[in-house]
Backbone bond lengths (Angstrom), bond angles and torsions (degrees), N, CA, C in turn:
res aa  C-N    CA-C-N  psi(-1)  N-CA   C-N-CA  omega(-1)  CA-C   N-CA-C  phi
1 M - - - 1.470 - - 1.493 109.90 -
2 K 1.332 119.11 -48.28 1.434 123.34 175.74 1.442 115.23 -59.40
3 N 1.394 114.54 -36.27 1.426 117.50 179.32 1.527 112.79 -67.12
4 S 1.256 116.10 -34.17 1.474 121.38 179.37 1.536 111.71 -69.31
5 K 1.311 117.88 -36.07 1.456 120.45 177.19 1.518 109.73 -69.89
6 I 1.261 117.74 -41.00 1.483 120.66 177.69 1.430 112.31 -62.61
7 T 1.371 117.55 -39.62 1.419 124.86 178.31 1.589 109.89 -65.66
8 L 1.288 118.53 -41.00 1.479 121.07 176.37 1.560 113.82 -63.66
9 R 1.356 114.13 -36.72 1.457 117.69 177.98 1.499 113.49 -69.30
10 I 1.313 114.32 -36.12 1.478 120.09 177.05 1.450 112.65 -64.35
11 V 1.433 114.52 -42.16 1.452 119.36 175.36 1.468 115.73 -59.76
12 T 1.338 112.41 -42.86 1.484 120.61 -176.14 1.541 107.84 -65.45
13 I 1.322 118.77 -46.39 1.399 120.51 -178.71 1.542 109.43 -64.90
14 T 1.246 117.72 -38.70 1.464 119.43 -178.23 1.533 110.90 -65.56
15 L 1.338 117.91 -41.33 1.475 122.67 172.48 1.494 113.19 -55.87
16 F 1.267 117.02 -46.28 1.472 123.18 -177.95 1.475 112.97 -64.36
17 V 1.321 118.07 -38.31 1.459 123.70 175.62 1.539 109.95 -63.65
18 L 1.334 112.38 -47.05 1.544 115.86 -177.00 1.515 111.53 -62.41
19 I 1.415 115.25 -41.62 1.445 119.00 -177.56 1.526 107.54 -65.89
20 S 1.312 119.60 -37.73 1.433 120.16 -176.50 1.516 113.66 -71.69
21 C 1.269 114.36 -26.49 1.496 116.62 176.61 1.465 112.71 -76.36
22 T 1.347 117.60 -34.06 1.463 118.44 -179.52 1.492 116.16 -76.09
23 N 1.355 123.31 -16.07 1.465 125.05 177.59 1.473 111.75 -77.58
24 H 1.346 117.46 131.80 1.550 119.24 172.53 1.523 109.98 -97.88
25 V 1.271 112.88 140.39 1.426 121.99 176.41 1.533 114.00 -99.78
26 F 1.355 118.90 118.59 1.457 125.46 179.78 1.507 110.05 -103.60
27 S 1.303 112.40 137.82 1.438 119.44 -177.38 1.574 108.08 -136.30
28 F 1.266 118.70 142.33 1.474 124.83 176.45 1.485 112.26 -117.29
29 D 1.290 114.76 126.93 1.371 122.42 -179.90 1.539 109.61 -108.58
30 L 1.347 122.90 100.79 1.406 127.13 -169.95 1.629 106.63 -92.32
31 D 1.351 111.51 123.27 1.444 117.19 178.21 1.528 106.95 -108.67
32 M 1.352 116.72 110.70 1.448 124.33 -176.83 1.523 112.03 -86.77
33 T 1.301 121.89 0.68 1.415 123.46 -178.28 1.491 111.16 -86.32
34 V 1.364 120.25 143.92 1.407 124.58 178.33 1.545 108.71 -116.29
35 E 1.284 114.64 135.34 1.389 118.32 -172.12 1.519 108.94 -74.30
36 D 1.376 119.16 155.09 1.391 125.47 -179.71 1.491 116.34 -66.74
37 D 1.401 113.61 -32.37 1.507 117.47 178.47 1.506 110.49 -66.23
38 I 1.336 117.24 -35.57 1.515 119.29 -178.91 1.550 109.67 -66.48
39 R 1.356 115.31 -39.98 1.462 120.30 178.81 1.497 112.20 -62.38
40 K 1.319 117.20 -42.62 1.421 124.07 -175.30 1.588 107.70 -67.48
41 N 1.244 117.56 -42.00 1.431 122.38 -174.88 1.547 114.41 -87.79
42 Y 1.371 117.41 6.75 1.436 122.61 -176.75 1.541 107.28 -78.19
43 N 1.373 115.63 126.73 1.462 122.65 -178.64 1.547 106.97 -134.64
44 S 1.305 116.52 115.89 1.498 118.40 -178.52 1.568 109.68 -71.93
45 S 1.359 118.37 -40.76 1.424 118.60 -179.07 1.566 114.31 -59.48
46 K 1.333 111.40 -34.10 1.459 118.00 178.81 1.494 109.56 -64.14
47 L 1.355 114.65 -43.82 1.412 118.50 178.68 1.515 114.26 -57.77
48 I 1.338 115.33 -38.59 1.428 122.56 179.88 1.514 108.02 -64.01
49 K 1.373 117.00 -48.88 1.469 120.39 178.28 1.564 112.03 -57.89
50 D 1.342 115.30 -42.64 1.420 119.40 -175.14 1.527 108.14 -65.49
51 T 1.275 119.69 -30.25 1.447 122.30 178.72 1.529 114.49 -79.61
52 N 1.419 116.80 0.56 1.474 124.48 172.18 1.521 107.48 67.74
53 I 1.329 121.73 32.97 1.473 126.48 175.40 1.536 109.21 -101.80
54 E 1.264 113.94 122.46 1.440 119.08 -176.06 1.523 106.69 -77.45
55 Y 1.364 115.89 129.63 1.400 120.84 -174.29 1.560 104.54 -128.39
56 S 1.258 120.05 134.29 1.476 127.10 173.89 1.484 113.27 -134.32
57 E 1.272 118.18 131.31 1.462 122.27 -177.39 1.552 109.24 -77.08
58 E 1.292 120.79 -13.50 1.448 122.54 -177.22 1.511 107.49 -91.03
59 L 1.374 116.92 136.14 1.464 119.04 178.09 1.539 112.12 -81.65
60 P 1.254 120.59 156.07 1.512 123.61 178.94 1.518 108.62 -65.25
61 E 1.352 112.89 154.31 1.476 118.13 177.28 1.525 110.98 -69.27
62 L 1.360 112.97 152.48 1.460 117.07 177.18 1.458 110.74 -83.68
63 P 1.364 118.53 158.72 1.433 120.68 175.92 1.535 110.26 -63.79
64 E 1.315 114.19 167.76 1.487 120.86 -177.57 1.568 114.72 -66.91
65 K 1.412 112.65 -34.22 1.444 117.47 178.81 1.503 113.28 -65.56
66 L 1.397 112.49 -42.73 1.452 117.73 177.87 1.536 111.80 -66.17
67 K 1.348 114.45 -33.82 1.478 117.73 -179.81 1.526 109.20 -65.84
68 N 1.337 116.26 -40.61 1.480 120.18 -178.61 1.510 110.37 -65.02
69 K 1.412 115.42 -40.24 1.401 118.95 -179.94 1.582 111.87 -65.66
70 Q 1.403 114.71 -35.20 1.387 115.46 179.75 1.510 114.21 -75.48
71 S 1.339 115.83 -21.14 1.437 122.52 -176.26 1.546 107.74 -75.33
72 V 1.379 119.14 -23.39 1.421 121.41 178.67 1.561 110.22 -80.79
73 S 1.267 116.50 118.84 1.445 119.86 -175.88 1.488 105.59 -123.50
74 V 1.396 117.54 141.05 1.431 121.97 176.64 1.486 109.95 -98.46
75 K 1.266 113.81 122.56 1.508 117.57 -178.04 1.551 109.04 -86.22
76 K 1.243 114.16 124.25 1.442 122.50 -177.10 1.608 106.15 -102.15
77 T 1.280 115.18 124.13 1.451 118.19 179.18 1.500 108.43 -106.92
78 N 1.286 114.88 127.46 1.362 121.97 -176.66 1.610 108.09 -83.90
79 P 1.305 118.64 137.24 1.470 117.84 -178.68 1.555 107.31 -67.51
80 V 1.324 113.61 140.42 1.405 122.40 177.95 1.519 111.33 -83.46
81 S 1.284 118.20 115.64 1.487 119.02 178.45 1.516 112.16 -84.46
82 V 1.304 115.91 128.31 1.488 119.08 -179.38 1.528 106.39 -107.27
83 P 1.229 114.98 132.21 1.480 118.31 179.41 1.502 112.33 -57.43
84 K 1.285 118.84 150.03 1.425 123.54 -176.73 1.529 111.28 -63.75
85 S 1.338 115.61 -28.75 1.349 118.00 -178.43 1.497 116.95 -68.89
86 Q 1.457 113.51 -21.79 1.414 121.47 179.75 1.527 114.10 -93.28
87 V 1.367 117.67 -7.62 1.461 122.58 179.93 1.506 108.20 -74.78
88 T 1.327 116.86 124.70 1.415 122.42 176.04 1.508 114.25 -109.22
89 I 1.268 118.39 127.97 1.441 123.13 179.10 1.514 109.02 -94.55
90 K 1.356 118.78 121.70 1.457 121.07 -178.74 1.531 108.44 -75.46
91 P 1.320 113.80 123.58 1.481 118.55 178.52 1.521 112.97 -67.07
92 L 1.329 116.17 157.05 1.420 119.60 -178.45 1.552 108.68 -82.38
93 T 1.268 113.48 66.78 1.531 121.29 178.30 1.536 107.27 -74.05
94 G 1.293 112.96 145.84 1.501 119.60 -179.85 1.497 113.12 87.64
95 N 1.280 122.35 -9.49 1.473 123.89 179.37 1.545 106.91 -91.28
96 I 1.342 113.74 132.92 1.446 119.45 -177.76 1.569 107.62 -108.91
97 K 1.268 114.78 129.08 1.502 118.70 -173.30 1.554 109.03 -92.86
98 I 1.302 115.94 129.96 1.466 121.57 169.96 1.527 106.65 -102.27
99 S 1.250 116.93 114.05 1.512 122.42 -172.59 1.489 111.63 -61.77
100 K 1.298 114.14 151.97 1.461 122.12 172.45 1.549 108.60 -63.70
101 G 1.297 115.43 137.88 1.467 121.59 179.56 1.532 112.30 98.17
102 T 1.315 119.16 -10.58 1.423 123.40 175.91 1.497 111.88 -57.50
103 S 1.347 120.44 136.46 1.461 120.36 -177.13 1.610 107.36 -117.48
104 F 1.304 114.06 153.19 1.465 121.14 179.99 1.561 105.97 -134.80
105 D 1.345 111.06 130.20 1.439 117.94 176.24 1.570 108.14 -93.33
106 V 1.350 111.99 119.83 1.529 120.67 -175.86 1.409 109.66 -128.69
107 V 1.306 116.02 174.47 1.534 125.78 170.98 1.488 106.27 -127.76
108 S 1.382 113.16 148.00 1.430 120.28 177.62 1.528 112.06 -73.66
109 T 1.319 120.57 143.21 1.417 124.53 179.67 1.509 113.67 -95.54
110 A 1.305 118.49 -3.25 1.489 124.76 177.85 1.507 110.06 -155.83
111 K 1.293 117.31 165.40 1.455 123.55 179.84 1.580 109.56 -65.25
112 I 1.323 114.59 136.28 1.480 120.07 175.57 1.494 108.52 -114.76
113 S 1.329 115.20 130.52 1.420 117.86 -179.01 1.589 108.50 -153.22
114 D 1.400 112.69 168.00 1.427 116.96 178.00 1.500 115.15 -73.07
115 W 1.280 115.98 -1.26 1.531 119.51 174.69 1.530 109.84 -76.93
116 Q 1.289 117.73 -17.38 1.480 119.23 177.39 1.513 112.54 -74.15
117 T 1.343 115.37 128.52 1.444 122.17 -172.09 1.605 107.36 -82.63
118 K 1.349 110.97 169.48 1.439 119.01 179.93 1.523 110.35 -63.53
119 G 1.337 118.73 133.58 1.400 120.32 -176.06 1.540 118.26 99.18
120 A 1.385 113.17 -11.86 1.513 117.98 -177.99 1.563 107.89 -68.64
121 V 1.347 113.45 143.91 1.432 119.55 -176.91 1.552 108.99 -94.33
122 V 1.293 118.07 133.35 1.502 121.39 177.86 1.533 106.43 -125.58
123 R 1.262 115.50 150.16 1.542 124.24 -175.71 1.461 111.99 -125.19
124 F 1.271 117.65 146.31 1.472 125.41 173.57 1.482 108.20 -133.23
125 K 1.316 118.39 163.51 1.455 120.75 175.53 1.602 108.44 -147.72
126 T 1.274 110.96 154.64 1.519 116.79 179.62 1.507 107.47 -81.90
127 T 1.314 117.21 147.28 1.444 124.19 179.13 1.540 111.25 -98.44
128 K 1.327 115.62 -18.40 1.432 118.56 177.16 1.553 108.95 -145.72
129 S 1.322 114.06 165.27 1.460 119.49 -179.51 1.535 110.21 -73.50
130 L 1.365 111.16 147.00 1.453 117.34 174.46 1.526 108.71 -115.06
131 Y 1.282 115.37 123.59 1.491 123.01 -174.80 1.554 108.07 -105.47
132 K 1.312 112.55 128.46 1.531 121.70 171.13 1.477 108.74 -123.58
133 K 1.262 113.65 179.18 1.495 120.32 -177.88 1.515 110.99 -65.30
134 K 1.326 120.51 -41.73 1.464 124.46 -173.57 1.511 115.82 -112.98
135 Y 1.349 115.50 -3.72 1.411 116.87 -177.79 1.536 112.48 -155.83
136 K 1.300 117.33 171.81 1.455 123.82 -178.75 1.413 108.34 -140.22
137 I 1.372 118.18 130.33 1.443 124.12 175.64 1.568 105.99 -102.02
138 P 1.288 118.84 103.44 1.409 118.96 -174.54 1.520 114.74 -68.73
139 A 1.301 116.95 163.05 1.506 121.19 179.15 1.541 108.32 -61.59
140 S 1.324 118.37 157.37 1.459 126.44 179.47 1.485 112.67 60.67
141 T 1.357 117.95 23.18 1.498 120.09 168.51 1.532 107.89 -73.52
142 V 1.413 110.24 131.60 1.475 116.55 -173.20 1.515 110.50 -92.96
143 F 1.337 119.21 132.77 1.460 125.19 173.59 1.494 105.30 -110.45
144 V 1.385 114.43 132.71 1.494 121.05 -176.32 1.500 106.17 -111.35
145 G 1.316 116.93 128.82 1.458 123.73 174.23 1.513 111.09 -126.58
146 K 1.385 113.41 174.72 1.413 122.90 -178.94 1.458 111.60 -140.12
147 V 1.360 115.52 136.09 1.477 120.13 174.78 1.527 112.60 -70.62
148 I 1.325 116.24 115.59 1.504 117.72 -175.03 1.513 107.08 -99.19
149 E 1.336 120.39 -16.21 1.537 121.27 179.52 1.553 105.67 -157.84
150 S 1.338 112.90 146.85 1.501 116.45 175.44 1.476 106.31 -165.64
151 H 1.317 115.75 148.99 1.479 122.28 167.84 1.520 107.77 -157.92
152 Q 1.346 113.48 155.56 1.432 122.33 179.17 1.512 109.42 -81.83
153 P 1.389 118.08 171.18 1.446 120.62 -178.47 1.511 114.50 -55.47
154 Q 1.312 117.04 144.02 1.461 125.08 -174.78 1.507 109.98 -121.66
155 V 1.329 115.36 169.93 1.448 123.78 177.72 1.526 110.88 -59.74
156 S 1.324 116.19 166.61 1.473 124.02 -174.20 1.517 109.26 68.61
157 C 1.338 116.11 24.48 1.419 122.55 174.57 1.603 112.72 63.77
158 N 1.355 113.19 25.21 1.426 118.36 178.99 1.562 109.45 -80.90
159 G 1.302 112.68 128.97 1.529 120.30 -178.60 1.532 113.45 -74.32
160 G 1.313 115.50 170.92 1.440 121.82 176.08 1.536 112.03 -69.70
161 L 1.353 115.40 166.51 1.477 119.86 -177.26 1.473 111.31 -139.84
162 V 1.328 114.84 141.45 1.477 121.62 173.28 1.532 104.71 -138.58
163 V 1.383 116.08 125.53 1.415 123.12 175.45 1.556 108.11 -114.26
164 I 1.273 114.72 121.58 1.484 118.28 -178.48 1.558 110.50 -119.16
165 R 1.370 114.51 130.61 1.488 120.83 171.52 1.420 109.94 -108.94
166 V 1.328 119.55 121.07 1.409 125.93 175.96 1.550 111.61 -79.19
167 Q 1.343 116.31 119.57 1.469 120.73 -170.15 1.456 117.51 -110.13
168 S 1.321 116.78 -18.13 1.554 117.53 -179.82 1.502 108.52 -158.00
169 M 1.360 110.16 168.44 1.421 120.03 177.50 1.569 109.78 -138.22
170 Q 1.309 119.20 134.20 1.467 122.17 178.72 1.482 107.32 -87.16
171 Y 1.282 117.78 109.14 1.502 122.09 -174.33 1.516 107.11 -123.52
172 N 1.334 119.08 114.92 1.470 123.46 176.88 1.535 112.18 52.02
173 G 1.285 119.33 38.41 1.529 122.04 176.27 1.483 113.15 85.63
174 T 1.372 116.72 3.27 1.462 117.80 -178.94 1.559 107.02 -120.80
175 T 1.339 114.89 157.71 1.453 120.12 -178.48 1.539 107.43 -101.86
176 V 1.346 113.39 123.53 1.461 119.62 -175.75 1.540 106.77 -108.70
177 P 1.329 118.91 114.34 1.487 120.27 -179.89 1.500 110.60 -62.51
178 L 1.380 116.09 141.54 1.448 120.32 179.74 1.512 106.61 -135.44
179 C 1.359 112.96 162.47 1.444 120.07 170.96 1.589 102.52 -136.35
180 A 1.347 114.38 92.96 1.452 119.88 -173.28 1.465 111.46 -135.74
181 Y 1.355 116.59 160.46 1.444 120.52 175.47 1.516 110.78 -134.98
182 I 1.333 117.88 175.21 1.450 123.74 -174.37 1.583 109.79 -99.69
183 T 1.278 115.54 126.99 1.466 118.92 176.93 1.548 115.06 -108.16
184 R 1.366 115.48 -11.76 1.484 118.92 178.08 1.529 105.32 -149.12
185 A 1.361 113.60 137.21 1.448 123.15 179.97 1.498 109.16 -142.45
186 D 1.350 114.54 122.92 1.503 119.37 177.84 1.529 110.27 55.91
187 E 1.279 117.18 44.47 1.449 127.81 177.59 1.561 113.07 62.02
188 K 1.336 113.13 23.42 1.490 115.68 177.26 1.526 109.68 -122.20
189 M 1.284 116.59 144.20 1.487 121.86 178.95 1.519 109.14 -68.47
190 I 1.353 114.80 138.86 1.453 121.17 179.64 1.512 109.20 -115.52
191 F 1.311 117.37 129.30 1.404 119.08 -179.32 1.561 110.72 -113.04
192 L 1.376 111.69 137.36 1.448 118.94 -176.69 1.465 114.95 56.51
193 N 1.372 117.83 29.33 1.469 125.31 176.71 1.503 113.98 64.74
194 N 1.318 118.35 13.72 1.435 124.08 -176.49 1.577 112.49 -96.52
195 I 1.326 114.84 104.73 1.539 118.57 174.94 1.519 106.00 -84.29
196 K 1.319 116.62 103.53 1.431 121.98 -175.39 1.500 113.95 -108.14
197 G 1.337 116.69 143.42 1.400 121.33 168.26 1.528 112.02 -69.97
198 E 1.302 116.50 158.70 1.530 120.38 -172.42 1.471 105.98 -65.78
199 R 1.342 113.90 135.98 1.488 121.60 168.61 1.468 108.51 -86.97
200 T 1.289 115.01 123.43 1.559 119.47 -165.77 1.599 106.75 -115.21
201 Y 1.273 118.89 32.25 1.499 115.78 -177.20 1.506 112.04 -66.56
202 L 1.303 116.29 -51.86 1.463 120.15 -178.55 1.541 112.06 -60.20
203 K 1.343 112.49 -41.19 1.484 116.98 179.66 1.500 109.38 -66.51
204 T 1.357 117.36 -36.66 1.514 119.81 -179.21 1.541 110.70 -69.97
205 V 1.365 112.63 -38.53 1.512 114.16 176.54 1.470 113.25 -61.61
206 W 1.387 117.51 -42.61 1.423 120.75 174.87 1.463 112.46 -62.87
207 K 1.278 117.24 -42.51 1.487 120.11 178.55 1.519 111.80 -63.70
208 K 1.298 118.79 -37.76 1.427 120.97 179.41 1.535 111.94 -67.72
209 G 1.359 114.03 -23.52 1.434 118.53 -179.57 1.465 113.37 -86.83
210 N 1.327 117.77 -1.50 1.501 121.85 179.77 1.534 113.06 -57.29
211 W 1.346 116.10 -39.89 1.453 120.39 -177.21 1.558 110.77 -59.70
212 G 1.321 116.55 -50.84 1.468 120.72 179.06 1.498 117.53 -58.67
213 R 1.338 111.32 -42.86 1.443 117.99 178.70 1.532 112.32 -68.20
214 S 1.343 114.32 -40.29 1.476 115.38 178.04 1.508 111.89 -68.82
215 L 1.331 118.03 -36.93 1.511 115.27 175.08 1.459 114.51 -69.22
216 F 1.321 119.17 -33.38 1.468 120.26 174.73 1.444 114.98 -66.20
217 S 1.342 114.69 -32.30 1.447 118.19 178.97 1.513 109.41 -71.65
218 R 1.338 119.15 -37.33 1.543 121.13 175.66 1.500 110.76 -66.28
219 M 1.291 120.07 -38.23 1.401 124.30 -176.12 1.525 111.42 -71.50
220 M 1.333 113.66 -35.15 1.472 118.09 173.98 1.556 113.75 -64.51
221 T 1.377 111.29 -40.01 1.459 118.43 177.74 1.583 110.06 -63.27
222 L 1.320 117.31 -40.34 1.435 123.35 179.95 1.537 110.02 -68.27
223 T 1.327 117.08 -40.69 1.433 121.08 -179.78 1.557 110.64 -63.84
224 I 1.312 114.17 -39.83 1.478 116.49 177.17 1.517 111.36 -66.42
225 N 1.222 119.16 -42.47 1.464 127.21 179.56 1.566 109.05 -60.00
226 L 1.343 115.57 -46.37 1.516 118.60 177.97 1.476 112.63 -67.18
227 G 1.326 115.19 -37.56 1.501 118.68 -179.76 1.541 113.88 -68.02
228 S 1.305 115.34 -26.03 1.473 118.56 -176.29 1.560 111.64 -76.11
229 D 1.255 113.27 -19.14 1.498 117.21 -176.59 1.579 106.18 -104.33
230 G 1.290 118.10 130.03 1.474 117.43 -177.66 1.478 113.32 -64.27
231 S 1.316 117.02 -32.52 1.481 118.80 -177.72 1.504 115.57 -69.73
232 T 1.246 116.12 -23.01 1.476 123.80 -175.39 1.528 110.85 -114.46
233 F 1.290 117.77 12.30 1.485 120.49 -177.94 1.483 111.74 -62.07
234 L 1.278 117.07 -39.54 1.482 121.50 -175.72 1.525 111.02 -68.30
235 L 1.276 116.76 -23.39 1.584 119.73 179.79 1.549 110.08 -86.11
236 S 1.243 120.18 -16.37 1.413 120.62 -171.91 1.566 115.74 -58.56
237 P 1.388 123.08 -35.01 1.409 122.84 177.11 1.532 116.65 -63.53
238 F 1.304 116.65 -28.21 1.410 119.36 -174.41 1.590 113.27 -65.83
239 P 1.280 119.82 -47.64 1.478 119.00 173.86 1.496 112.78 -57.66
240 F 1.347 117.92 -38.06 1.487 118.97 178.21 1.518 113.11 -64.28
241 L 1.343 115.64 -41.59 1.518 117.84 177.14 1.508 111.55 -65.29
242 Y 1.315 117.71 -40.77 1.450 122.36 178.53 1.553 110.76 -59.12
243 G 1.343 113.60 -50.61 1.430 119.62 -177.05 1.623 111.41 -62.88
244 T 1.286 113.63 -34.70 1.496 117.35 -178.15 1.460 110.94 -71.67
245 I 1.359 116.63 -42.47 1.527 120.32 -179.21 1.492 107.19 -64.87
246 C 1.325 122.55 -42.70 1.486 125.36 -177.34 1.471 108.43 -65.99
247 L 1.388 121.46 -40.07 1.475 123.17 -178.91 1.502 108.62 -66.11
248 G 1.341 118.81 -43.01 1.438 119.51 -177.73 1.478 112.21 -66.82
249 A 1.351 117.41 -40.59 1.543 120.20 178.73 1.508 112.13 -65.28
250 N 1.316 115.13 -38.90 1.485 121.77 -179.82 1.569 107.42 -70.39
251 T 1.264 118.85 -36.30 1.446 119.04 178.20 1.513 113.23 -66.30
252 L 1.319 116.92 -32.29 1.510 121.60 -178.98 1.537 109.30 -79.84
253 I 1.314 117.97 -36.47 1.438 121.88 -175.09 1.550 111.13 -80.06
254 S 1.304 120.85 -35.10 1.419 122.85 -170.86 1.538 113.34 -60.54
255 P 1.403 125.76 -35.21 1.472 122.55 170.73 1.521 114.53 -57.08
256 V 1.398 112.40 -38.07 1.486 114.08 -178.79 1.565 113.36 -73.82
257 T 1.253 115.46 -39.98 1.470 117.04 178.65 1.557 111.59 -71.74
258 A 1.342 117.58 -26.93 1.431 118.07 -179.49 1.590 111.90 -75.28
259 F 1.288 115.88 -19.19 1.437 121.93 -177.86 1.567 111.45 -66.71
260 F 1.332 117.18 -26.38 1.434 123.14 -175.27 1.532 109.34 -94.89
261 Q 1.342 118.07 5.76 1.410 121.42 174.25 1.514 111.13 -91.03
262 K 1.407 117.02 162.80 1.459 122.66 178.90 1.504 111.67 -105.14
263 G 1.408 114.95 158.91 1.429 121.53 178.54 1.539 110.62 -83.14
264 K 1.287 115.82 -162.01 1.482 120.11 -174.90 1.537 110.26 -99.08
265 H 1.300 114.91 157.38 1.425 122.12 -178.62 1.573 110.49 -76.30
266 V 1.287 116.42 158.53 1.457 123.17 171.10 1.554 103.92 -91.21
267 S 1.319 113.21 119.59 1.469 118.22 179.03 1.522 107.10 -148.11
268 I 1.338 117.03 105.59 1.444 124.72 -178.90 1.492 110.15 -116.48
269 P 1.331 118.47 113.23 1.476 121.65 -175.41 1.556 109.47 -64.76
270 S 1.401 113.34 160.24 1.411 123.34 175.25 1.521 111.61 -60.38
271 G 1.310 121.36 143.60 1.421 122.97 -176.69 1.520 117.17 85.92
272 S 1.319 117.38 4.96 1.481 121.82 -179.20 1.514 109.78 -75.48
273 Q 1.319 115.71 154.03 1.460 124.35 -177.50 1.544 107.72 -75.48
274 F 1.349 118.18 133.63 1.432 122.33 169.46 1.568 110.68 -134.43
275 R 1.256 114.53 158.10 1.485 118.15 174.04 1.599 108.66 -128.32
276 I 1.287 115.05 126.26 1.450 125.38 -177.73 1.565 108.60 -106.64
277 K 1.327 114.14 132.52 1.465 121.67 179.06 1.510 114.01 -124.44
278 L 1.293 118.31 131.40 1.496 120.65 -175.89 1.584 108.85 -75.56
279 L 1.283 112.17 133.67 1.550 117.33 170.73 1.457 112.68 -84.90
280 E 1.406 116.34 -31.47 1.466 118.73 -175.68 1.598 105.55 -132.37
281 D 1.329 114.89 163.38 1.479 119.84 173.42 1.465 111.69 -60.26
282 A 1.337 118.46 144.71 1.429 125.87 174.49 1.438 112.11 -121.43
283 Y 1.355 123.13 156.48 1.408 128.85 -175.87 1.525 110.29 -130.23
284 I 1.283 115.77 131.52 1.463 119.06 173.35 1.555 109.83 -127.43
285 D 1.372 115.67 155.92 1.446 117.48 -179.55 1.568 110.80 -83.76
């Protein structure tokens, strides 16, 4: 039994040795270094030629359409900058200045009233030539204005109102802008450019008191007549007292009743005298 085990071990060892001898061992030794001669003689263009690849440094020609597009060029012009010292400002030669505060006497060409609504156009014209040092305003020169505010008579005996702003002048066929207002209308002074209808409060109060005064006058006459006759002398005080009471009551009530009355309308006929005054300087050619 022992001999058989020994024999098996010998056979096993023998087989292992034989297998080991028959196997070849391969090894690779990689050299990552490159010699200097190869680096010096390296030529990439030669490699391309060796690979039979045609290489040309010139690019192919463009199609005709693209050539035409490239031939069109946009010319950009740079703005020429001029030094400020060389910039000349043309003076306003030929313009004539009409100074602020200058007045023009004109007449209305149509009726002016508080029935005219806001925005209505009114016209005036000169009746004679106006001579100044540097210019002349000929006769029949037209001034054009516009109603900027208006209202009819109101309670408290307030009169109507018309406010006109003169905006232009027709001079030698051209329109000259103006900023002017009216200082005189129908021979009356105008304040703050307001052409107002007459305020009649005091007149209305006096008018409302006419009844009391008239009654008192009649009662006084009756009192005198009664006193002149002896038979009626005793009755004479009564008409006087009645007239006095009615006069006092009427005097107290008339201011209240007058408050609810209206003033007068603005109504200026055509051809009336007006005076126009400039608020600002104006210029004509």
